[in-house]
C-alpha positions in Angstrom: -18.6 35.3 3.3 -17.9 34.7 -0.4 -16.7 31.4 -1.6 -14.0 31.7 -4.3 -13.7 28.4 -6.3 -10.8 29.8 -8.4 -8.5 29.4 -5.4 -9.0 25.6 -5.8 -9.2 25.4 -9.6 -6.0 27.4 -10.0 -4.1 24.9 -7.8 -5.5 21.6 -9.0 -2.1 20.3 -10.1 -0.7 20.9 -6.6 -3.8 19.4 -4.9 -3.7 16.3 -7.2 0.0 15.8 -6.3 -0.9 15.9 -2.6 -3.7 13.4 -3.2 -1.2 11.1 -5.0 1.3 11.3 -2.1 -1.5 10.5 0.4 -2.5 7.4 -1.7 1.1 6.3 -2.0 1.9 6.6 1.7 -1.4 5.0 2.6 -0.9 2.0 0.3 2.7 1.4 1.3 1.8 1.8 5.0 -1.1 -0.6 4.8 1.0 -3.2 2.9 3.8 -3.0 5.5 1.3 -3.2 8.3 -0.4 -6.3 6.8 2.9 -8.1 6.5 4.1 -7.2 10.0 0.7 -7.9 11.5 0.6 -11.4 9.9 4.1 -12.1 11.2 3.3 -10.9 14.7 0.1 -13.0 14.8 1.8 -16.2 13.6 4.7 -15.7 16.2 2.1 -15.0 18.9 0.3 -18.2 18.2 3.2 -20.5 17.5 6.3 -18.8 19.0 7.9 -19.6 22.4 6.8 -18.1 25.7 9.4 -15.3 25.7 8.6 -14.4 22.1 4.9 -14.1 22.9 5.6 -12.0 26.0 7.8 -9.6 24.0 5.2 -9.3 21.2 2.4 -8.7 23.7 4.5 -5.9 25.4 5.1 -4.4 21.9 1.4 -4.5 21.0 0.3 -2.9 24.2 3.0 -0.2 23.9 1.9 0.8 20.4 -1.8 0.6 21.2 -1.4 2.7 24.4 0.4 5.7 22.7 -1.0 8.1 20.1 0.2 7.8 16.5 1.4 11.4 16.6 3.7 10.7 19.5 5.1 7.6 17.8 5.7 9.6 14.6 7.6 12.3 16.5 9.8 9.7 18.2 10.5 7.9 15.0 11.3 11.0 12.9 12.7 13.5 15.3 14.0 11.1 18.0 15.4 8.5 15.6 18.7 10.3 14.9 19.5 10.0 18.7 19.5 6.2 18.2 21.3 6.2 14.8 18.1 6.0 12.8 17.9 8.8 10.3 15.0 8.6 7.9 13.6 10.8 5.1 10.1 12.1 5.8 8.5 9.7 3.3 10.3 6.6 4.7 9.5 7.6 8.3 5.8 8.1 7.4 5.5 4.7 5.8 7.3 3.0 8.6 5.4 4.8 11.2 2.0 4.1 9.6 3.0 0.4 9.0 4.2 -0.2 12.6 1.1 1.6 14.0 -1.3 -0.5 11.9 0.6 -3.8 12.4 -0.5 -4.3 16.0 -4.1 -3.9 15.1 -3.8 -6.1 12.0 -2.0 -8.7 14.3 -5.0 -8.8 16.6 -7.4 -9.2 13.7 -5.2 -12.0 12.2 -4.9 -13.7 15.6 -8.7 -13.8 16.1 -9.0 -15.1 12.6 -6.5 -17.9 13.2 -8.3 -18.9 16.4 -11.7 -19.0 14.6 -10.6 -22.0 12.6 -12.0 -25.2 14.3 -9.2 -27.1 16.1 -10.4 -30.4 14.7 -9.2 -29.4 11.3 -5.7 -28.7 12.6 -5.6 -32.0 14.4 -6.7 -33.8 11.2 -3.9 -32.0 9.3 -1.3 -33.2 11.9 -2.6 -36.7 11.6 -2.1 -36.6 7.8 1.5 -35.4 8.3 0.9 -31.8 7.1 3.5 -29.5 8.6 2.8 -26.4 10.6 3.6 -23.8 7.9 1.6 -25.8 5.3 -1.3 -25.9 7.7 -1.1 -22.1 8.1 -0.9 -21.4 4.4 -3.4 -24.1 3.1 -5.9 -24.5 5.9 -6.0 -21.6 8.3 -5.1 -18.6 6.1 -7.8 -19.1 3.4 -10.6 -19.6 6.0 -9.6 -16.8 8.3 -9.4 -14.3 5.4 -13.1 -14.8 4.7 -14.0 -14.1 8.3 -11.7 -11.1 9.0 -12.3 -9.3 5.7 -14.8 -6.7 7.1 -12.5 -5.9 10.0 -9.5 -5.5 7.7 -11.4 -3.1 5.4 -12.5 -1.1 8.5 -8.9 -0.8 9.7 -7.6 0.1 6.3 -10.0 3.0 6.1 -8.9 4.2 9.6 -5.3 4.2 8.5 -6.3 6.4 5.5 -7.5 9.1 7.9 -4.3 8.7 9.9 -2.3 9.9 6.9 -3.3 13.4 7.7 -0.9 13.3 10.7 2.0 12.8 8.3 1.9 16.5 7.5 3.6 17.0 10.8 6.9 15.6 9.5 6.7 17.7 6.3 5.3 15.0 4.0 3.6 16.9 1.2 0.4 14.9 1.3 -3.2 16.3 0.9 -3.5 17.8 4.3 -0.2 19.7 4.1 -0.9 20.9 0.6 -4.4 22.2 1.3 -3.5 23.8 4.7 -0.6 25.5 3.0 -2.9 26.9 0.3 -5.3 28.0 3.0 -2.5 29.8 4.9 -1.3 31.6 1.8 -4.8 32.7 0.6 -6.7 32.8 3.9 -9.4 30.7 2.1 -9.7 28.1 4.9 -13.3 27.2 4.1 -12.6 26.3 0.5 -9.4 24.3 1.3 -10.9 22.5 4.3 -13.9 21.6 2.2 -11.8 20.1 -0.5 -9.7 18.3 2.1 -12.9 16.6 3.4 -14.0 15.7 -0.1 -10.6 14.2 -0.8 -10.6 11.9 2.1 -14.3 11.1 1.5 -13.4 9.9 -2.0 -10.5 7.7 -0.8 -12.5 6.1 2.0 -15.6 5.6 -0.1 -13.5 3.9 -2.8 -12.0 1.6 -0.2 -15.4 0.8 1.3 -16.9 0.1 -2.1 -13.9 -2.2 -2.9 -14.4 -4.0 0.4 -18.1 -4.5 -0.1 -17.4 -5.9 -3.6 -14.8 -8.3 -2.2 -17.3 -9.4 0.5 -20.0 -10.0 -2.1 -17.6 -12.1 -4.3 -16.5 -14.1 -1.3 -20.1 -14.7 -0.2 -21.0 -15.9 -3.7 -18.0 -18.2 -3.8 -18.9 -19.7 -0.4 -22.5 -20.3 -1.6 -21.3 -22.1 -4.7 -19.0 -24.2 -2.5 -21.8 -25.2 -0.2 -24.1 -26.0 -3.1 
């Protein structure tokens, strides 16, 4: 078997475009997932009984079904419910909703890790619930949950490969298309692996850098 690098070098512009689309959908999906996850976690902890029950049912539904099935229902089944989305919008929404329930569980565990005594002291001082969340719980929990957040963000990066199913021209779709045209599946799949490796490695390195900075900050605070 002969490896032909020219198949890749002659399509670098197309591959770069696919990598950019992957990065865009990944970033937008993660941002949406973080916002939804934080909202779900807050409502779970401070909402009424029926709100908590509805959110728990939603979380279990999303966690119990594959992302591919959810994406099919959203994009191909959405028009049956009056929801017609372009592939890019459906991909971001699907990725965000899928990630939100896992982010919510991470945020919920982070909120519960803050000592109850601090919350009781804040109430005694007349600090409102939202101010307590923003000024006391959120800063402390972010330090604790940072490794888990980085891990989930890297997982969502790999899930972007599924978006090719709904014709989003991300890296997987571009490279599998080139492989189908040229029958150079070894070259294209190798580049696909390298592309995701670079994205995930960059995310991991950024996460480690943030953890190091946070650790140094905490050491200075304790000193």
